[in-house]
C-alpha positions as CSV (number, residue, x, y, z in Angstrom):
1,M,61.9,106.6,-68.8
2,L,61.0,106.8,-72.8
3,T,57.5,107.4,-74.4
4,D,56.1,107.7,-78.1
5,P,54.2,109.3,-79.9
6,R,51.0,107.6,-79.5
7,Q,51.5,107.3,-75.8
8,L,51.4,111.0,-75.2
9,D,48.5,111.6,-77.2
10,K,46.6,109.2,-74.8
11,W,48.0,111.3,-72.7
12,I,46.8,114.2,-73.6
13,Q,43.8,112.9,-74.7
14,E,43.4,112.3,-71.1
15,N,44.2,115.5,-69.8
16,S,46.8,113.7,-67.0
17,V,50.1,114.7,-68.4
18,S,52.3,118.1,-68.1
19,I,54.5,118.5,-71.8
20,F,57.8,120.6,-71.8
21,D,58.7,122.1,-75.4
22,C,62.5,122.3,-74.5
23,R,64.2,123.5,-78.1
24,F,67.4,125.5,-77.9
25,S,70.2,126.1,-79.9
26,L,73.8,127.5,-78.5
27,L,74.5,129.5,-81.2
28,D,71.2,131.0,-81.4
29,K,69.5,131.4,-77.9
30,T,65.9,132.6,-79.4
31,K,65.3,130.1,-82.4
32,G,63.9,127.4,-79.3
33,K,61.2,129.6,-78.9
34,E,60.6,130.6,-81.8
35,Q,59.7,127.2,-83.7
36,Y,57.8,126.7,-80.0
37,G,55.3,129.9,-81.0
38,K,55.1,128.4,-84.7
39,A,54.6,125.1,-83.8
40,H,54.2,122.8,-80.7
41,I,52.6,120.1,-79.2
42,P,49.0,120.4,-77.5
43,G,49.0,121.6,-74.3
44,A,53.2,121.6,-74.4
45,L,54.7,125.2,-72.3
46,Y,58.2,125.7,-73.1
47,V,60.8,126.0,-71.0
48,D,64.2,127.6,-71.3
49,L,67.8,126.5,-70.9
50,E,69.2,129.5,-69.1
51,T,66.4,130.8,-67.5
52,D,64.2,127.6,-66.6
53,L,66.5,124.9,-66.4
54,S,69.9,127.1,-65.4
55,S,70.3,129.3,-62.4
56,P,72.6,132.1,-63.9
57,A,76.7,131.9,-65.9
58,S,79.9,132.5,-63.8
59,R,83.4,132.1,-64.3
60,E,83.4,130.1,-60.6
61,A,80.0,127.8,-61.4
62,G,80.0,126.9,-65.3
63,R,78.2,128.0,-68.3
64,H,74.3,126.3,-67.4
65,P,74.6,126.2,-63.1
66,L,71.6,124.0,-61.9
67,P,68.7,126.1,-61.0
68,N,68.2,126.2,-57.2
69,P,65.6,122.8,-56.5
70,I,63.3,124.8,-54.7
71,S,62.9,127.7,-57.4
72,F,63.1,124.8,-60.2
73,A,60.0,123.4,-58.6
74,A,57.9,126.4,-57.9
75,R,58.3,127.3,-61.7
76,M,57.6,124.1,-62.9
77,S,54.5,123.9,-60.5
78,E,53.7,127.2,-62.2
79,L,53.8,125.2,-65.2
80,G,51.5,122.3,-64.7
81,A,53.7,120.1,-63.4
82,A,52.5,117.8,-60.4
83,D,53.5,115.3,-58.2
84,D,50.7,112.8,-59.6
85,N,50.7,113.3,-62.8
86,P,53.9,112.0,-65.1
87,V,55.3,114.9,-67.0
88,V,57.3,114.7,-70.4
89,F,60.4,116.3,-72.2
90,Y,60.8,116.9,-75.8
91,D,62.9,118.7,-78.1
92,N,64.3,118.4,-81.5
93,G,67.6,116.6,-81.1
94,E,69.7,119.5,-79.8
95,G,69.9,117.1,-76.6
96,M,68.4,119.9,-74.4
97,A,65.4,117.2,-73.6
98,A,67.4,115.7,-71.3
99,R,68.1,118.5,-68.7
100,G,64.9,118.7,-67.8
101,W,64.6,114.8,-67.3
102,W,67.3,114.9,-65.2
103,L,66.0,117.8,-62.9
104,M,62.8,116.3,-62.3
105,R,64.4,113.6,-61.4
106,Y,66.9,115.4,-58.7
107,I,64.2,117.2,-57.5
108,G,62.5,113.7,-56.3
109,H,59.8,113.1,-59.1
110,K,59.4,109.7,-60.6
111,Q,57.0,109.8,-63.3
112,V,59.3,111.6,-65.3
113,Y,59.8,110.7,-69.7
114,L,61.6,111.8,-72.7
115,L,59.7,111.6,-75.8
116,D,61.6,109.1,-78.3
117,G,62.2,111.0,-81.3
118,G,61.1,114.5,-80.1
119,F,59.0,116.7,-82.2
120,K,60.3,115.5,-85.0
121,R,58.6,112.0,-85.0
122,W,55.7,114.1,-83.4
123,S,55.3,115.7,-86.8
124,E,56.4,113.3,-89.2
125,E,53.7,110.6,-87.4
126,G,50.8,112.9,-88.5
127,Y,50.5,114.0,-84.5
128,E,48.8,117.3,-84.7
129,V,51.0,120.5,-84.1
130,T,49.6,124.0,-83.0
131,D,50.9,127.7,-82.4
132,R,48.0,128.2,-79.6
133,V,49.6,128.6,-76.3
134,E,47.3,127.4,-73.2
135,P,46.6,128.5,-70.4
136,A,48.4,126.6,-67.3
137,T,46.8,125.3,-64.2
138,A,48.8,125.5,-61.4
139,G,50.0,121.6,-60.0
140,R,51.5,120.8,-56.2
141,L,55.1,119.2,-56.7
142,T,57.0,117.5,-53.3
143,V,60.7,117.9,-53.1
144,S,62.3,114.6,-52.0
145,L,66.1,116.6,-53.2
146,Q,68.4,113.4,-54.9
147,E,72.3,114.7,-54.1
148,Q,72.9,112.0,-54.3
149,M,72.8,112.1,-58.2
150,I,75.5,114.6,-58.4
151,A,79.5,114.2,-58.3
152,N,81.1,117.7,-57.2
153,E,84.2,119.5,-58.4
154,A,86.1,118.3,-55.6
155,T,84.9,114.2,-56.3
156,V,86.5,114.4,-60.0
157,E,89.4,116.1,-58.8
158,R,90.2,113.3,-56.8
159,I,89.0,110.8,-59.9
160,S,90.9,112.5,-62.5
161,S,94.6,112.4,-60.2
162,A,93.2,108.8,-59.5
163,Q,93.2,109.5,-56.1
164,A,90.0,107.8,-55.6
165,A,88.4,105.3,-57.9
166,G,85.6,106.5,-60.7
167,T,85.2,106.5,-64.5
168,L,84.7,110.2,-66.1
169,V,82.7,110.2,-69.2
170,D,82.8,113.1,-71.2
171,A,80.0,113.4,-73.2
172,R,81.1,116.5,-76.1
173,A,82.4,115.5,-79.8
174,G,85.5,113.9,-80.3
175,V,86.9,117.0,-81.8
176,R,86.5,119.1,-78.7
177,Y,86.9,116.0,-76.3
178,R,90.3,115.7,-78.0
179,G,91.3,119.2,-78.1
180,E,91.0,120.4,-81.8
181,E,88.5,122.2,-81.8
182,E,86.8,124.1,-78.6
183,P,84.0,127.0,-80.0
184,I,83.0,128.0,-77.1
185,D,85.1,127.5,-73.5
186,P,88.4,129.4,-73.7
187,K,90.5,126.6,-73.0
188,A,90.5,122.9,-75.2
189,G,90.9,119.6,-73.8
190,H,89.5,117.9,-71.1
191,I,89.9,116.7,-68.2
192,P,92.3,114.4,-66.6
193,L,91.6,110.1,-67.2
194,A,88.2,111.1,-68.6
195,R,86.8,108.8,-71.6
196,N,85.2,109.9,-74.6
197,A,81.1,108.8,-75.1
198,P,80.1,111.4,-77.0
199,W,76.2,112.3,-75.9
200,I,74.8,111.9,-80.0
201,E,75.9,108.2,-80.7
202,G,73.0,107.0,-78.0
203,M,70.4,107.9,-80.7
204,D,69.9,106.8,-84.6
205,S,69.8,109.0,-87.3
206,S,66.2,109.4,-86.9
207,G,66.6,110.7,-83.3
208,R,65.4,107.6,-81.4
209,W,67.0,106.8,-78.7
210,L,69.1,102.8,-79.3
211,R,68.0,100.0,-78.1
212,P,69.3,98.8,-74.0
213,E,71.4,96.3,-75.9
214,Q,73.1,98.8,-77.9
215,Q,73.6,101.2,-75.2
216,R,75.9,98.8,-73.1
217,H,77.9,98.3,-76.2
218,R,79.0,102.3,-76.5
219,F,79.8,102.1,-72.6
220,E,80.6,98.4,-72.2
221,K,85.0,99.7,-73.5
222,I,85.0,102.3,-70.9
223,L,82.4,101.7,-68.3
224,T,83.6,97.8,-66.2
225,G,83.2,97.2,-62.8
226,D,81.2,98.7,-60.2
227,A,83.4,102.3,-59.5
228,P,81.4,105.2,-59.7
229,V,80.3,106.6,-63.4
230,V,80.6,110.8,-63.3
231,N,79.3,112.2,-66.9
232,Y,80.0,115.9,-67.5
233,C,80.4,117.9,-71.1
234,G,80.4,121.8,-71.9
235,S,78.0,122.9,-69.1
236,G,76.4,119.5,-67.4
237,V,73.7,119.9,-70.2
238,T,73.9,117.2,-72.6
239,A,75.9,115.2,-70.0
240,C,72.0,114.2,-68.8
241,N,71.9,112.4,-72.3
242,N,75.0,109.6,-71.0
243,V,73.2,109.8,-68.1
244,F,69.5,108.5,-69.3
245,A,71.7,106.5,-72.3
246,M,73.4,104.4,-68.9
247,E,69.7,104.2,-67.4
248,L,68.6,102.6,-70.3
249,A,71.6,100.4,-70.7
250,G,71.3,99.1,-66.9
251,R,73.8,100.9,-65.5
252,K,71.6,103.0,-62.4
253,G,73.1,105.2,-60.3
254,A,75.8,106.9,-62.8
255,L,76.4,110.8,-61.6
256,L,76.9,114.5,-63.3
257,Y,79.0,117.1,-62.8
258,P,77.3,119.7,-63.0
259,G,79.9,122.4,-63.7
260,S,81.2,120.4,-66.4
261,W,84.5,121.5,-69.0
262,S,83.7,125.6,-68.8
263,Q,83.9,125.0,-65.1
264,W,87.1,123.1,-65.0
265,C,88.9,124.9,-67.3
266,N,88.2,128.0,-66.2
267,K,90.3,126.7,-62.9
268,A,94.0,127.5,-63.2
269,H,94.5,125.0,-61.1
270,H,92.8,122.4,-62.9
271,A,95.1,119.9,-65.2
272,V,94.1,119.7,-68.8
273,A,94.4,116.8,-71.5
274,V,94.7,116.6,-75.1
275,D,95.0,113.3,-77.1
């Protein structure tokens, strides 16, 4: 699940890895690609949150709907991802790389990693960076769709109205969860019965992931029993970090609600809670 600069550098020297740069800012949507153009990990190719890791936004589906899995696999194959090689995603602390990790797991790829500490750690530890964009050599990806990784809107409706067992976990900042601020979506608040676990709290101040026992401590008060756990955020992107953190903690099988708050709050019949 996690790799470090030393291991990634070894894979680069062996020419046995596909690396994807996911830097992206929701407030400045060209910033990540511009950063990539100035300096990136050798061999890394840029994948854009909105054009590669999502399908077009809509009121019905939310701000970052999942891409068509066949189209996503074809795109990643075109960029060099292959069945037999590890795939590594990184960002610079924005929380976007976990979306790539989750999507690759969703299409059935098993050797997929996040670079612990991201681009910041790579560069601070003195590893090579470049502005050269290497041409991709197409790979071959077999799709084995893992549909059980998703919780759909109907499932979330049942859990939020206590008609089904489960725990909803909101990955957004506390001020958005409580309804005190909402800088992006049309309504403030959260899905009824959801608990708050901001995704950023799964990392330390340097951007490295907390150890498994620390992740378990994060979630121990909100995750009890064996009922399904459904993660959401604003648009199904940063919630992938909580899915990742739960796996680090040993909580396998946590689900993602892809539409997340941006889908939920655009439906007039959905209740909204504020704390």
